[in-house]
KEBAVO-857290 format. One record per atom (N, C-alpha, C): residue in one letter; x, y, z. Coordinates in steps of 0.02 Angstrom, whole numbers, plus 32768, in hexadecimal, padded with zeros to 4 digits. Layout:
BEGIN
AXYZ/...
//
This chain:
BEGIN
X06845F00302A/X06BA5ED9300D/X06E85EEA2FCF/X072A5F0C2FE3/X07495F362FA5/X07775EF72F8F/X07725F142F4D/X07A75EE22F31/X07C15EFA2EEB/X080D5EF42EDB/X08375EE82EA2/X08205EBE2E70/X08125EC02E43/X07FD5E9D2DFD/X081F5EC62DBC/X08295E7B2D9D/X08585EB12D5A/X08235ECC2D1F/X08155EE82CF3/X07FE5F222CDC/X07D75EC52CAD/X077F5EE82CA5/X07615EAF2C6D/X075D5EEF2C4C/X07565ED62C07/X07305F0A2BDC/X06CA5EEE2BD1/X06E35EB72BD5/X06775EAB2BDD/X06595EC42C2A/X067A5EE32C51/X06725EE82C79/X06705F272CA3/X06B55F632C86/X06CD5F842CCA/X06D35FA72C6B/X06C05F9A2C45/X06CD5FD32BF7/X069760082C0A/X066860282C2B/X064860682BEE/X063D608B2C4F/X0643606F2C90/X066360942CDD/X06C260A62CE5/X06CF608B2CAB/X0724609F2CA2/X071D60DF2C96/X06F260D72C4B/X06F6612B2C37/X06C661562C54/X06A461482C7E/X0694616C2CB0/X06C4616C2CCE/X06DD61612D03/X06EF61662D27/X073C61972D06/X076F618E2CDB/X078E61B22C9A/X077662022C87/X072861E62C75/X071B625A2C68/X071D62872CBA/X06F6624C2CF4/X06FF626F2D2D/X074262882D41/X0775625C2D60/X07A8627E2D4A/X07E062BA2D1D/X07BE62A92CF4/X07EA62CD2CAF/X07B563162CC7/X078D63152CA8/X076263512CC4/X075E63722CF0/X077363572D38/X079163732D92/X07CC638D2D88/X080763612D56/X083E63842D33/X082A63BD2D08/X081963C62CD8/X080964092CC9/X07ED64332CFC/X07D7643E2D0D/X078C64602D2F/X07E364872D66/X0803644C2D6F/X083F64662DB2/X085D64972DA5/X0873648B2D4C/X089C64B92D26/X088A64F02D26/X084764FC2D31/X082565422D1E/X083865622CE1/X081F653F2CA7/X081D65552C90/X086065562C2D/X089065302C50/X08D165442C3D/X08EE65332C18/X08C064FE2C1F/X08B564A32BE6/X088464B22BA7/X088964AB2B81/X085F64D42B58/X0820649F2B35/X082E644A2B50/X07FF642F2B5B/X07CB64362B78/X077B64262B39/X072764252B6A/X072363C92B5F/X070763E62B93/X06CE63A42BA1/X06CA63752B85/X068A637C2B32/X06A9634A2AED/X06DC632A2B00/X071F63652AEB/X074B634B2AC7/X076D63102AF8/X0767631C2B49/X078262FF2B5F/X076162AE2B5B/X071C62A42B64/X06D1626A2B49/X071162582B1E/X071262822ADC/X073F62612A8A/X078D62452AA4/X07C2624E2AC8/X07E362412AD7/X07EA61F12B0A/X07C661FC2B3E/X07B161B92B6D/X078461752B39/X075D61892B10/X0739614D2AEC/X0785614A2AA8/X07B861762A99/X07DB61592A7A/X081A61302A82/X082C61592ACD/X086E613B2AFA/X085A60FB2AF6/X081C60D42B2F/X081560BA2B41/X081A605F2B22/X0817604A2B01/X084160312AE1/X088260022ACE/X08AA605B2AE0/X0917605D2AC4/X090E60362B04/X08DE60672B43/X08E360602B8D/X08E560172BAA/X08B460042B87/X08825FB32BB1/X08B05F842B77/X08D45F812B72/X08F35F442B3F/X092C5F3D2B58/X09585F4B2B7B/X09855F562BC3/X09745EEB2BD0/X09A15EE22BD9/X098F5E8E2BE5/X09D05E682C0A/X09D15E3A2C27/X0A285E382C67/X0A305E162C3C/X0A8A5E1D2C23/X0AA25E412C50/X0AAF5E812C52/X0A895EBB2BFE/X0A995EF32BF1/X0A8A5F252C2D/X0A385EFD2C39/X0A145F342C82/X09DF5F0D2C8A/X09DB5F2F2CAE/X097B5F152CB9/X09505F582CF3/X09075F732CDA/X08FC5F7F2CE4/X08A95F662D28/X08B35FA42D4E/X088F5F772D8B/X08575F9F2DAC/X081D5F802D95/X07E55F962DBF/X07C85F952E26/X07D15FB22E38/X07A95FC32E83/X07555FB12E8D/X076D5F882EA2/X07095F882E9E/X06FC5F8A2EF0/X06B75FBF2F00/X06A25FAC2F3E/X06695F742F41/X06505F4C2F6A/X060F5F292F56/X05DE5F322F20/X06245F092ED0/X061E5F0A2E9B/X060E5F3B2E68/X062A5F882E98/X06035FDD2E8B/X06525FD02E76/X06835FF62E2D/X06B35FFB2E27/X06CE605A2E36/X06EF60642E3F/X06F860912E7A/X075060B82E7B/X075A609C2E3B/X07C960A42E4F/X07C660882E17/X0814608C2DEE/X082960772DC5/X0879608B2DD3/X08AB605E2DB5/X08F060572DA6/X090760432D7A/X093460362D85/X096E601A2D46/X099B60102D4F/X09D55FDF2D4B/X0A0D5FC92D28/X0A375FDC2D05/X0A6F5FDD2D08/X0A785FBA2C9F/X0ADB5FB72CB5/
//
């Protein structure tokens, strides 16, 4: 069953970091070297920006997690 649930730092933080690293690495690979970031810089960026991104709470914004059978498979945000 697919569910869209609000982000929970205790439950989603590690997977959220991994998914963002995977996404930004994919973006960098697609840029074919035109962006000056390396994988270790992407990891550092995601870990630093995570608290700023996930602190958005209604009515200012919200981060949603998409779960399939209890496993995080996607994410999104509204601001």
